[in-house]
Steps between C-alpha positions, in 0.01 A plus 500: 500500500154393397221516758223243513134600488470433871792729585360777281164461670660521845692812403182663371326424830789657689484814286121526547537461875767769520288737291199439727709572809637819349151613399364455853805673647447800273136522611599488866776756464271746323244480781616606848479219750221550752690337783811712447299819462293422809799418717685814392195716565438343838856543616511869411876525521784267428642302786831603648744316718525616860838509666671615815307713747192504282485118503544485878222752552274313257555171683429664837178644363393161364575330832309767690197457277521123537521521881201733510290227337469615141449201267801400291302512176403861565858602585634327189247670277554844652879491478519296178709218645435128512336330795798271537729804542292614796498153654880485468540807717 
């Protein structure tokens, strides 16, 4: 199977592109991502799933805060939940 000059040229371009992608990936993996590091540091602890009585108590607390007039954005930030979750309650 003989390849034409054009096919060889296209294959070389593909190889160069793959090498460039791998080189940039190696640079990024060696340097810690600022966004990941910042989000991990801001969170403090890993998130956990609430269930049962704990979930019911959490929802009651969110509803009580909401009824007392606390802004949704503030509640979401404080409890690390989305705004839409609060609106769904």
